[in-house]
N, C-alpha and C positions, 0 to 999 in steps of 0.2 A: 765245368765240371772235371776239372783235370784232376779231382780225386777217385773218380769212377774209373778215367781213362787209366790211373796207375794203376786199381785195384783189380779191373777185370777189361780190357780194352771191348770185348764184347757184350759186354753189359753197357757201355759208352752208348757205343754203337746205339743197340737197344734206345736206350734214351735219346740220342739223338734223331731218331728215326719216328719215337711217339711224341719227340716236342714237333717236329717237321708235321706230322700227319693230322695232330690235334688241331693244331695251326690252320692249316687247309680244312677242317671240319669245321672250327671255327668263323672262316668265312664262309662261307657255303651258309651256316644258322646267322649271318652279319654280324656277328659280332663287331664290336669298333677296333680301330689299331690298338688302344690302350690295351683293352681285355684281351686280344690277340696277342701283345706281347706277356701280359701273365699269364696266360694259357699257355703259350710254346715254352715260359722261362716253368711252369708248373710239369709240364711233360717233360720236359729237361731234370727234373730231381724228382718225380714220380719215385723212384725206387733207388734213392739215395741210402736209403737204412741196410740194402743189403750188404755192405761193408761189413756189416754188423755177422755178418751169416757167415759160417766154416765155407770155404773154399772147396772142402772134401766133400759135403753136403750141394753145393752150388753146382760141382761138376761130377756130381753122378752120375754113371753112366748107366743107371737102372732108374723105376721109378724108385722116388719118396719114400720109405716108412711112413708113416701117421707121427712119427714121433720129428720126422726128419721135417717135413711140411710143416710142422705147427713151429720149428725152427724156422725155417722159410718165412710164417707170416708175422713172427716180431719184427721183421722189417719195415713193418708200419709204425713199428712206437718206434722203433728205431731211428727210421726217417723224419717222423717228425721231430725229437728231442734235437739232431744235430741241426736240422732248419731251423728250428726257434733257437739255438745256440751262436747261427749262423745270421742271424737278424732276419731271415724271410718273412714275409709279409702274408696277411692271413689265407688269401686264395692260394698260395703254393704250399702252407702249410694242411688245406681244410682238403686239398687235392691228394696229398703226401696220405693222409689220414682216409681219407674214402673211397680212392681210385680200385679198389677191392671189394666194394660194397656194391651190390646187384639188389636191383628193383624188387624182387620177389622176396629179398630179406635173406637172402643164401649165403651171403658176401662174409668176409670178412671185416675190420677185426670186432666192430659193434654187432651186427647184421642189421645194418638199417635197408629202410627200402624204401620206395616211391617216393614221394617229394621230400623225404627227410635226405636227397642225395642232390646235393646244388649242379646246376648243368657242368662246371667245369671238371668236376669230378667224373659226369656219366662221358665229356665226351673225348677222358684224357682213359677211361676204364675199357672206351670202344677201340680209340687207336692202339692201348697197350696190348689186349687182344689179338687184336688184329696181327700187330707185327710179329707178338710172341705165336702165334700159332702159323705164322706162311716164315718163321725160320727154324733152323733143325737143331732139337736138342739132343744131346746124349743118348737121351734112352728112347728117341723117335724123328722120321722124316719129316720135313716142312711139309704143313697141307699145304694145299694147294688154295690159292684166292677163294675161288668158286666154295670148297668146305669149311674156308675159315666164314665166307658170311653165311654161310648157311648157319652156322653155331650161333653170329652175333641175330641174327634175323630170329633168335628165340627172344621174342620183346616179354616173355615174364623175366628177363634180368638183364636186358639193355634198353635201353632207350630207343624207342623206333625211328625218330626224326635224326638221333646221330645217326645211327645207321644207314637208313636213306639218305644222307649228307656222306657219309664215308662210302657207299656207293655210286654217290654221284663225282666224289673226289678221286675215286679208283676208274671211271671210265673213261675220263682226261686224257 
């Protein structure tokens, strides 16, 4: 994903961390080797569409306005389009499409909930949130791992089995 590194090295590092953590979580959930490869690549590609978001919004030192946040949300649609044009497989497209969906239906872009969200997307969502929360942002300090896990333990949004697998992985 050289394009991510050229666009924003911090974004590329975030995606690498999400890919690695997703793979570890998938391993704890006993996914097979082929599934782990696909999951890892999907984790690497999940934020590909961020390259369509203006850098002035991405690096804004304060909270985003509603309009700016709506622009960021479009990274999902852009990511799917880019990945399709690159010939990425269905699992990767699905993860890009659904990694911001939440079990309680509060996510985006569609507001899917519960069983409508596939396992790979649930795994990448948990890894993405954990990695994002534990990294500093221009508008806030990094969360401590315990605080990030507390947010992820909101089982109305995140898959409890996936969060438990994350906790196990982090305990090693």
